[in-house]
C-alpha positions as CSV (number, residue, x, y, z in Angstrom):
1,M,-19.0,27.8,-16.9
2,E,-15.6,28.1,-15.4
3,A,-15.3,29.8,-12.0
4,P,-12.1,31.3,-10.6
5,A,-10.0,29.1,-8.3
6,E,-11.2,29.2,-4.7
7,Y,-10.4,27.5,-1.5
8,R,-12.4,24.5,-0.4
9,A,-12.0,22.0,2.4
10,V,-10.7,18.8,1.0
11,R,-10.4,15.6,3.0
12,V,-7.4,13.4,2.1
13,L,-7.0,9.8,3.4
14,Y,-3.2,10.1,3.6
15,G,-2.0,6.6,4.4
16,S,-3.9,6.0,7.6
17,Y,-4.5,9.7,8.3
18,D,-7.6,11.6,7.5
19,V,-6.2,15.1,6.7
20,V,-8.3,18.2,6.1
21,V,-6.6,20.9,4.2
22,N,-7.8,24.1,2.5
23,T,-6.7,23.8,-1.1
24,P,-7.3,26.0,-4.2
25,V,-9.5,24.1,-6.6
26,S,-11.1,25.1,-9.8
27,I,-14.9,24.7,-9.8
28,D,-17.0,24.5,-12.9
29,E,-20.7,24.0,-13.1
30,P,-21.6,22.1,-16.3
31,R,-25.1,23.0,-17.5
32,H,-27.9,21.5,-19.5
33,S,-28.8,23.2,-22.8
34,D,-31.6,25.1,-20.9
35,G,-29.0,26.6,-18.6
36,K,-29.8,24.5,-15.6
37,S,-26.7,23.6,-13.6
38,F,-25.7,19.9,-13.1
39,G,-24.1,21.1,-9.9
40,P,-20.5,22.0,-8.9
41,R,-17.7,19.7,-9.9
42,V,-14.1,19.8,-8.9
43,T,-11.8,19.7,-11.9
44,T,-8.1,19.3,-12.6
45,C,-6.0,17.5,-15.2
46,G,-7.1,13.9,-15.4
47,D,-4.3,12.0,-17.0
48,R,-2.1,9.6,-15.2
49,S,1.0,11.8,-15.4
50,A,-0.8,14.6,-13.6
51,K,-1.8,12.2,-10.9
52,N,1.8,11.0,-10.5
53,L,2.9,14.6,-10.2
54,L,0.4,15.1,-7.5
55,A,1.6,12.0,-5.7
56,D,5.2,13.3,-6.0
57,L,4.1,16.6,-4.4
58,I,2.6,14.8,-1.5
59,V,5.6,12.5,-0.8
60,K,8.0,15.4,-0.8
61,N,6.2,16.7,2.2
62,P,5.8,13.6,4.4
63,A,6.3,15.4,7.7
64,Q,3.6,18.0,6.9
65,A,0.6,15.7,6.6
66,D,-1.8,18.4,7.9
67,D,-0.6,21.0,5.5
68,L,-0.4,18.9,2.3
69,L,-1.6,20.6,-0.8
70,A,-4.1,18.2,-2.5
71,V,-6.0,18.9,-5.7
72,A,-9.2,16.9,-6.3
73,E,-10.3,16.0,-9.7
74,Q,-13.6,14.6,-8.4
75,V,-14.8,12.6,-5.4
76,G,-12.9,9.3,-5.2
77,W,-9.8,10.2,-7.2
78,R,-7.1,7.9,-5.9
79,I,-3.6,9.3,-5.6
80,P,-1.0,6.9,-7.2
81,G,1.7,5.7,-4.9
82,H,-0.4,5.8,-1.7
83,R,-2.3,2.7,-0.6
84,R,-5.8,3.6,0.6
85,R,-5.4,7.3,-0.2
86,R,-8.5,8.9,-1.7
87,I,-9.5,12.5,-1.9
88,F,-13.0,13.5,-0.9
89,V,-14.6,16.9,-0.9
90,A,-15.6,16.9,2.8
91,G,-14.4,18.0,6.2
92,T,-13.2,16.0,9.2
93,S,-10.5,15.8,11.8
94,T,-7.1,14.1,11.7
95,V,-7.4,10.4,12.7
96,N,-4.9,7.6,12.8
97,H,-6.9,4.5,11.5
98,E,-3.9,2.2,12.0
99,Q,-3.9,3.0,15.7
100,R,-7.6,2.2,15.8
101,A,-6.9,-1.0,13.8
102,A,-4.4,-2.0,16.5
103,L,-7.1,-1.7,19.2
104,A,-9.7,-3.4,17.0
105,W,-7.3,-6.3,16.3
106,D,-6.8,-7.1,20.0
107,A,-10.6,-6.8,20.6
108,L,-11.4,-9.2,17.7
109,V,-8.8,-11.7,18.8
110,A,-10.3,-11.7,22.3
111,Q,-13.8,-12.1,20.7
112,A,-12.7,-14.9,18.5
113,R,-11.6,-16.9,21.6
114,T,-15.1,-16.8,22.9
115,G,-16.4,-18.6,19.7
116,R,-19.1,-16.0,19.2
117,A,-19.6,-13.0,16.9
118,T,-19.8,-9.4,18.2
119,T,-21.8,-6.5,16.8
120,Y,-20.6,-3.1,15.4
121,G,-22.3,-1.4,18.3
122,A,-20.4,-3.5,20.9
123,L,-17.0,-3.2,19.2
124,A,-17.1,0.5,18.6
125,P,-16.8,1.6,22.3
126,K,-13.8,-0.7,22.8
127,I,-11.8,1.4,20.3
128,G,-13.4,4.7,21.1
129,V,-15.2,5.4,17.8
130,H,-18.8,5.6,16.5
131,H,-19.8,2.4,14.9
132,R,-20.0,4.0,11.5
133,A,-16.3,4.8,11.6
134,L,-15.4,1.1,12.1
135,R,-15.2,0.6,8.3
136,Y,-11.7,2.2,8.2
137,P,-9.9,0.1,10.8
138,L,-11.8,-3.0,9.8
139,G,-10.8,-2.4,6.2
140,L,-7.2,-2.4,7.2
141,I,-7.6,-5.6,9.2
142,Q,-9.4,-7.3,6.3
143,D,-6.7,-6.3,3.8
144,Y,-4.1,-7.7,6.1
145,C,-5.9,-11.0,6.6
146,L,-6.3,-11.3,2.8
147,E,-2.6,-10.6,2.1
148,A,-1.4,-12.9,4.9
149,R,-3.9,-15.6,3.9
150,L,-5.5,-15.6,7.3
151,P,-9.2,-16.5,8.2
152,P,-11.5,-13.4,7.8
153,L,-11.2,-12.0,11.3
154,T,-13.6,-9.1,10.4
155,S,-16.4,-11.5,9.5
156,I,-17.2,-12.0,13.1
157,V,-18.4,-8.4,13.4
158,V,-22.1,-8.4,12.5
159,Y,-25.2,-6.2,12.5
160,A,-27.3,-6.7,15.6
161,Q,-30.5,-6.8,13.5
162,T,-29.5,-9.4,11.0
163,G,-26.6,-11.3,12.5
164,T,-24.6,-10.9,9.3
165,P,-21.3,-9.0,8.6
166,G,-21.3,-5.8,6.7
167,E,-21.0,-6.0,2.9
168,G,-17.3,-5.9,2.0
169,F,-16.0,-7.3,5.3
170,T,-16.4,-11.0,4.8
171,A,-13.2,-11.8,2.8
172,W,-14.7,-15.2,2.2
173,D,-17.0,-17.1,-0.1
174,V,-20.3,-15.3,0.4
175,D,-22.1,-18.6,-0.2
176,D,-20.3,-20.3,2.7
177,L,-19.8,-17.7,5.4
178,P,-20.3,-20.2,8.2
179,S,-17.1,-22.0,7.2
180,G,-15.2,-18.6,7.4
181,E,-16.5,-18.0,10.9
182,R,-15.5,-21.5,11.9
183,A,-12.0,-20.9,10.6
184,V,-11.8,-17.7,12.6
185,Y,-12.8,-19.5,15.8
186,A,-10.4,-22.4,15.2
187,M,-7.4,-20.1,14.5
188,D,-4.9,-19.7,17.3
189,W,-4.7,-15.9,17.0
190,Q,-2.7,-15.5,20.2
191,R,0.4,-16.9,18.5
192,L,0.4,-14.0,16.0
193,Q,1.8,-10.6,16.6
194,N,-0.7,-7.8,16.3
195,P,0.2,-6.5,12.8
196,F,-0.7,-2.9,13.8
197,S,1.3,-2.9,17.1
198,Y,3.6,-0.2,15.6
199,A,0.7,2.2,15.6
200,E,-0.2,1.9,19.3
201,S,2.0,4.9,20.0
202,G,0.6,6.9,17.1
203,Q,3.0,5.7,14.4
204,T,1.8,5.0,10.9
205,S,2.9,2.9,8.0
206,A,3.3,6.0,5.9
207,R,5.7,7.6,8.4
208,L,7.7,4.4,8.7
209,A,8.0,4.2,4.9
210,D,9.1,7.8,4.9
211,T,11.8,6.9,7.5
212,L,13.1,4.1,5.3
213,F,13.3,6.5,2.4
214,D,14.9,9.3,4.3
215,D,17.4,7.1,6.2
216,P,17.9,3.6,4.8
217,G,20.2,2.9,7.7
218,S,17.2,2.9,10.0
219,A,15.9,-0.3,8.5
220,A,16.8,-2.5,11.5
221,S,15.1,-0.2,14.1
222,V,12.0,0.1,11.9
223,Y,11.8,-3.7,11.6
224,Q,12.1,-4.1,15.4
225,L,9.2,-1.7,15.8
226,V,7.0,-3.4,13.2
227,K,7.7,-7.0,14.0
228,S,4.9,-8.5,11.9
229,R,6.2,-9.8,8.6
230,G,3.0,-8.9,6.7
231,S,3.1,-5.3,7.9
232,A,6.8,-5.1,7.3
233,Q,6.3,-6.2,3.7
234,V,3.6,-3.6,3.1
235,I,5.8,-0.8,4.5
236,F,8.8,-2.0,2.6
237,R,6.8,-1.8,-0.7
238,M,5.5,1.7,0.2
239,A,9.1,2.8,0.7
240,L,10.2,1.3,-2.6
241,L,7.4,2.9,-4.5
242,R,8.8,6.2,-3.4
243,V,12.4,5.2,-4.0
244,Y,11.8,4.2,-7.6
245,Q,9.2,6.8,-8.3
246,W,6.3,4.4,-8.9
247,A,8.0,2.7,-11.8
248,C,9.4,-0.8,-12.4
249,A,13.2,-0.7,-12.1
250,F,13.5,-3.0,-15.1
251,C,10.9,-1.7,-17.6
252,G,9.4,1.5,-16.3
253,F,5.8,0.0,-15.9
254,T,3.8,2.4,-13.7
255,Y,0.5,0.7,-12.8
256,E,0.8,0.8,-9.0
257,E,-1.5,-2.2,-8.5
258,A,1.0,-4.4,-10.4
259,L,4.2,-3.1,-8.7
260,D,5.8,-5.3,-6.1
261,G,8.5,-4.7,-3.5
262,A,11.0,-7.4,-4.4
263,H,13.9,-8.4,-2.1
264,I,17.3,-8.9,-3.6
265,H,18.5,-11.2,-0.9
266,P,15.3,-13.1,0.1
267,W,13.5,-12.3,3.3
268,S,14.1,-15.8,4.7
269,K,17.8,-15.7,4.1
270,C,18.9,-12.1,4.7
271,A,20.0,-10.6,7.9
272,V,17.4,-8.9,10.1
273,E,18.8,-5.4,9.3
274,H,18.3,-6.1,5.6
275,R,14.6,-7.2,5.7
276,M,13.3,-3.6,5.4
277,D,16.4,-2.0,3.9
278,V,15.4,-0.4,0.6
279,R,19.0,-1.1,-0.6
280,N,18.0,-4.8,-0.4
281,G,15.0,-4.1,-2.6
282,L,13.8,-3.4,-6.1
283,L,10.4,-2.1,-7.2
284,L,9.4,-4.5,-10.0
285,C,6.2,-5.1,-12.0
286,S,4.6,-8.5,-11.2
287,N,6.1,-10.2,-14.3
288,H,9.6,-9.0,-13.7
289,H,9.4,-9.8,-10.0
290,R,8.6,-13.4,-10.8
291,M,11.3,-13.6,-13.5
292,F,13.8,-12.1,-11.0
293,D,12.9,-14.6,-8.3
294,A,13.1,-17.5,-10.8
295,G,16.6,-16.4,-11.9
296,W,15.7,-15.5,-15.5
297,L,16.8,-11.9,-14.8
298,T,19.6,-10.8,-12.5
299,V,21.3,-7.5,-11.8
300,T,25.1,-7.1,-11.8
301,P,26.9,-5.1,-9.1
302,D,27.4,-2.4,-11.7
303,Y,23.6,-2.3,-12.2
304,R,23.3,-4.0,-15.6
305,I,20.4,-6.3,-16.2
306,E,21.3,-9.8,-17.4
307,Y,19.0,-12.3,-19.0
308,G,19.8,-16.0,-18.4
309,D,19.2,-17.3,-22.0
310,T,21.0,-14.9,-24.3
311,A,21.3,-17.6,-26.9
312,L,17.5,-18.0,-26.9
313,A,17.9,-21.7,-26.6
314,E,14.8,-21.9,-24.4
315,G,12.5,-20.6,-27.2
316,P,10.5,-20.2,-29.2
317,Y,10.1,-16.6,-27.9
318,S,7.2,-14.4,-28.9
319,D,7.7,-10.7,-29.5
320,I,6.3,-10.0,-26.1
321,D,8.6,-12.6,-24.5
322,K,11.6,-10.9,-26.1
323,L,10.4,-7.5,-24.9
324,V,10.1,-8.5,-21.2
325,G,13.2,-10.8,-21.2
326,P,16.0,-11.0,-23.7
327,D,15.7,-7.4,-24.9
328,L,16.5,-6.2,-21.3
329,H,19.9,-8.0,-21.4
330,G,22.7,-5.5,-21.0
331,T,20.4,-2.5,-20.2
332,R,21.0,-0.4,-17.2
333,L,18.8,-0.7,-14.1
334,R,16.5,2.3,-13.6
335,L,18.2,3.6,-10.5
336,P,16.8,5.9,-7.7
337,G,17.6,9.5,-7.8
338,R,19.7,9.5,-4.6
339,R,22.8,7.4,-4.7
340,E,22.5,6.3,-1.1
341,L,19.3,4.5,-2.1
342,W,20.9,2.4,-4.9
343,P,20.9,-1.4,-4.4
344,N,23.7,-2.8,-2.3
345,P,26.2,-4.4,-4.8
346,D,27.1,-7.1,-2.2
347,L,23.5,-8.2,-2.0
348,L,23.2,-8.2,-5.8
349,R,26.1,-10.6,-5.9
350,T,24.1,-13.1,-3.9
351,R,21.7,-13.4,-6.9
352,I,24.4,-14.1,-9.5
353,P,25.2,-17.8,-10.0
354,D,28.7,-18.8,-8.7
355,E,29.1,-15.5,-6.9
């Protein structure tokens, strides 16, 4: 039974922001054969292209986070192109979880130096939240530790009743949690930059990625604000997702989870001002990222893809091998819509042998 569109409060985790907007949604109530309702359900188009269109709508309004129009298919629909962005039928206030993660990081580093665990109840007041809301900043910290291959800092936050960490916040072998805790206590956390320090003033990774997209010349100033390499890489990728419209620049692959932010001139070799410059980056699927880094694939200054074994001497090649490698030779790179975001030809030359 289809009901007319109506306005409903929808909570959107937009980057690190909880945003509540009133959005028109279509509600239907599927029913049993006897006419009894299963209950209301939010419905929209469910295919991937529709989700990508929704993501595009959101990123075109980065400065209007509180006014973003979001359409929910059902509880838990993840919007492509936005890390940790889920839509929930709910209501809440706007919160910067990255800012809370910055506070929680410092509190956990100080706690780790004591060699003892803390509780959710003890940690929450230090960052000004109810203990139930800790899952958001702790989730960001855990993700960072996993990506940076650091000991599981969040594992030293435990329930007072059981002395064990919450499910999902161990980031370690569940059969050997004590070794994870020992690794946390042994780590010299003081030598590391707080990866969320950029958020202390209220900034967010989503806004910084928007800045890189809107003004690629701002890369040096954004990098100076972020400081942490791990966070810089995350924000760089977020910006490239938007620059390349969530599609591999080589093959058009669009599964976000398998899309990487690849540097043209490597991070370790490039100038500081190029480390977060989207013109020194390509959005590539995982396979093509590795082939690009290994030199199998390069891009010419006029944006043609070249494959390193055009004679197929390194074969035999399967049909799939040819599809992802030799068949791309001579094809044009999938370029961003705005010319000022196109890859820097001088940086592309650094990837070409003998250039």
